[in-house]
C-alpha positions as CSV (number, residue, x, y, z in Angstrom):
1,G,-52.5,37.0,20.6
2,I,-51.6,34.2,18.4
3,D,-52.7,34.6,14.5
4,L,-53.7,32.5,13.1
5,D,-55.6,33.1,9.8
6,P,-53.3,33.6,6.7
7,Q,-54.4,36.9,5.7
8,G,-52.0,38.2,8.6
9,N,-54.7,41.6,9.5
10,F,-54.1,40.8,13.3
11,S,-50.6,40.7,13.1
12,S,-50.6,44.3,10.6
13,A,-53.0,46.0,13.0
14,C,-50.6,45.0,15.5
15,G,-48.1,46.3,14.0
16,V,-45.8,43.5,14.3
17,E,-43.2,42.1,11.7
18,N,-44.5,38.9,9.4
19,Y,-42.5,38.1,7.1
20,N,-38.5,37.4,7.4
21,V,-39.0,36.0,11.0
22,P,-40.0,32.8,12.7
23,T,-44.7,33.0,12.8
24,V,-46.7,30.7,13.6
25,Y,-46.7,28.7,10.2
26,E,-43.2,27.4,11.4
27,V,-44.5,26.9,15.4
28,M,-47.6,24.9,13.3
29,K,-44.9,22.6,11.2
30,R,-42.6,22.5,14.7
31,V,-39.0,24.0,13.4
32,A,-39.6,26.6,15.4
33,T,-40.6,27.3,18.9
34,I,-43.3,29.9,19.8
35,Q,-41.2,31.6,22.0
36,E,-39.3,31.9,18.2
37,A,-42.2,33.5,17.2
38,M,-42.9,35.8,19.4
39,Q,-43.0,39.7,19.2
40,H,-43.3,42.0,21.5
41,T,-45.1,44.9,20.7
42,K,-44.7,48.2,22.0
43,G,-48.7,48.0,24.1
44,G,-47.0,45.9,26.4
45,Y,-48.8,42.8,24.8
46,D,-46.8,39.5,22.9
47,V,-48.1,38.2,19.9
48,V,-47.0,35.4,16.7
49,P,-47.3,36.9,13.4
50,A,-48.9,34.9,10.4
51,N,-48.3,35.2,7.0
52,I,-49.7,34.1,3.5
53,M,-47.5,30.0,3.9
54,L,-50.2,29.9,6.5
55,A,-52.4,29.1,3.8
56,G,-50.1,25.7,3.2
57,A,-50.7,24.2,6.7
58,E,-54.3,23.4,6.1
59,Q,-52.9,20.5,3.1
60,E,-49.3,20.0,4.8
61,L,-50.7,19.0,8.2
62,S,-51.8,15.6,7.2
63,Q,-50.6,13.5,10.3
64,T,-52.8,12.5,13.6
65,G,-52.9,14.3,16.3
66,K,-52.6,18.0,13.6
67,E,-55.0,19.4,15.4
68,H,-53.0,19.7,18.7
69,R,-50.5,21.1,17.4
70,L,-50.7,25.1,18.2
71,K,-52.3,23.5,21.8
72,E,-48.9,21.7,22.2
73,A,-47.0,24.8,21.4
74,V,-48.7,27.5,23.8
75,A,-48.4,24.3,26.7
76,P,-45.2,26.1,27.7
77,V,-46.1,29.3,27.6
78,A,-50.0,29.2,28.7
79,G,-49.0,29.5,32.8
80,D,-47.4,33.1,32.1
81,Y,-50.6,35.1,30.6
82,D,-53.5,35.7,31.8
83,F,-55.4,35.4,28.7
84,V,-54.4,34.5,25.1
85,V,-56.3,35.4,22.3
86,I,-56.5,33.7,18.7
87,D,-57.2,35.1,15.8
88,T,-58.6,32.6,13.2
89,P,-59.3,32.7,9.7
90,P,-63.8,32.7,8.2
91,S,-63.0,28.7,7.0
92,L,-63.6,26.4,9.5
93,G,-60.6,24.1,8.6
94,V,-57.9,22.4,10.4
95,L,-56.2,25.4,11.3
96,T,-59.8,26.7,13.1
97,V,-60.2,23.2,14.8
98,N,-56.1,24.4,16.3
99,A,-57.7,26.9,18.1
100,F,-60.7,25.4,19.1
101,T,-58.8,22.3,20.5
102,C,-56.4,25.2,22.4
103,A,-59.4,27.6,23.7
104,T,-61.4,27.2,26.6
105,D,-63.9,29.9,25.5
106,I,-64.8,30.6,22.2
107,L,-65.4,34.8,21.5
108,I,-67.6,35.1,17.8
109,P,-67.7,38.1,16.0
110,T,-70.1,38.9,13.5
111,T,-70.9,42.0,11.2
112,A,-74.8,42.6,10.6
113,G,-74.6,40.9,7.2
114,I,-77.2,37.6,6.4
115,F,-73.8,35.5,5.1
116,A,-72.2,36.2,8.0
117,T,-75.2,34.9,10.2
118,A,-75.8,32.1,8.8
119,G,-72.5,31.1,9.2
120,I,-73.2,31.2,13.0
121,S,-74.8,28.2,12.6
122,Q,-71.9,25.8,10.6
123,L,-69.5,27.5,13.2
124,N,-71.6,26.1,16.2
125,E,-71.6,22.3,14.3
126,T,-68.0,22.7,14.1
127,V,-67.3,23.6,17.8
128,T,-70.2,20.6,18.7
129,S,-67.4,18.6,16.7
130,V,-64.0,19.4,18.5
131,Q,-66.0,19.4,22.1
132,K,-66.5,15.8,21.1
133,Y,-63.1,14.9,19.7
134,C,-60.8,17.2,20.5
135,N,-61.4,19.7,23.8
136,S,-64.8,19.1,25.6
137,G,-63.8,22.0,28.1
138,V,-64.7,24.2,25.0
139,K,-67.6,26.5,25.1
140,I,-68.7,29.6,23.2
141,R,-68.9,32.4,25.1
142,G,-70.8,34.7,22.9
143,I,-71.9,36.7,19.9
144,L,-70.5,39.9,19.3
145,F,-71.2,42.6,16.9
146,T,-69.6,44.4,14.9
147,R,-69.1,47.3,12.1
148,F,-73.0,47.8,13.5
149,N,-75.3,50.4,12.7
150,P,-78.1,50.0,15.0
151,R,-79.6,53.0,12.3
152,A,-79.8,50.7,9.3
153,N,-82.8,48.4,8.6
154,I,-81.1,45.1,7.5
155,S,-78.7,45.3,10.8
156,R,-81.7,45.9,13.1
157,Q,-83.5,42.5,11.2
158,I,-79.6,40.8,11.5
159,K,-79.7,41.3,15.0
160,E,-83.4,40.1,15.3
161,L,-82.2,36.6,13.8
162,A,-79.2,36.0,15.6
163,E,-81.0,36.7,18.5
164,Q,-82.6,33.5,17.6
165,L,-79.7,31.7,16.4
166,S,-77.8,32.6,20.0
167,E,-80.9,30.2,21.3
168,Y,-80.4,27.4,19.3
169,I,-76.6,27.5,20.4
170,S,-77.3,28.3,24.0
171,A,-74.6,31.6,23.5
172,P,-75.9,34.9,25.2
173,I,-75.6,37.8,22.6
174,Y,-73.1,41.5,23.9
175,K,-75.0,44.3,24.9
176,T,-72.1,46.0,23.3
177,Y,-72.4,46.8,19.5
178,I,-69.4,47.8,17.8
179,R,-70.1,50.9,15.7
180,S,-68.9,51.4,12.5
181,A,-66.5,53.8,12.0
182,V,-63.6,54.7,9.7
183,A,-60.8,55.1,12.2
184,V,-60.5,51.3,12.3
185,E,-60.0,51.3,8.6
186,E,-57.7,54.3,9.5
187,A,-55.5,52.7,12.0
188,Q,-55.4,49.2,9.8
189,A,-53.6,51.6,7.2
190,N,-51.6,52.6,9.6
191,R,-50.1,49.7,11.3
192,A,-51.7,50.2,14.7
193,D,-54.1,49.1,17.0
194,I,-57.3,51.5,17.9
195,F,-56.2,52.7,21.4
196,D,-53.1,54.2,19.8
197,Y,-54.3,55.9,16.8
198,A,-57.7,56.5,17.7
199,R,-58.7,55.9,21.5
200,K,-61.0,58.4,22.3
201,S,-63.1,57.5,19.0
202,T,-66.8,55.3,19.5
203,V,-65.4,52.5,18.0
204,A,-62.6,52.1,20.9
205,E,-64.9,52.8,23.8
206,D,-66.8,50.4,22.7
207,Y,-63.8,47.7,22.4
208,K,-63.5,49.0,26.2
209,A,-67.4,48.4,27.0
């Protein structure tokens, strides 16, 4: 997995170090290779971490071809993995564009909130631009609801709105919803993924589905 969010939550959740070590920031700046930044986890997968320094990349990456930095960095190891997951920031700046340029498929996780759902339309515009100028093969694979409470009226309303949006962007909504669970916050606080921390929890079962 590649953490491309300056908040570094993906790195923390995977239990890897993201300070005083090479990170994706150094990779994007071309002062470290992706192999040098990669850390192997006890869960058996590799992670390239991120920290707040990555926020500076938005301003620092100004050269021609900046949208392809991540794709170029990943190329030497891409064939070593069945899947490479890239965690993107919520903004639609140069970091997210790098992720879309590198990716083959985009999964949109969204909470059942009106502002999160409205962002899907903006994201679709960015994807369309990337398809035109950087990566014609990338596509939106689907929309996944997280922190979902099926008993809440607002959740049902947002679900109906998102179903309309899914038709607009030609992407399906996954039938599995990731339910709200305190185990997620507890796992994050313990710098562990949900499968190591609470593999029998409802949210872990949802993700496995």
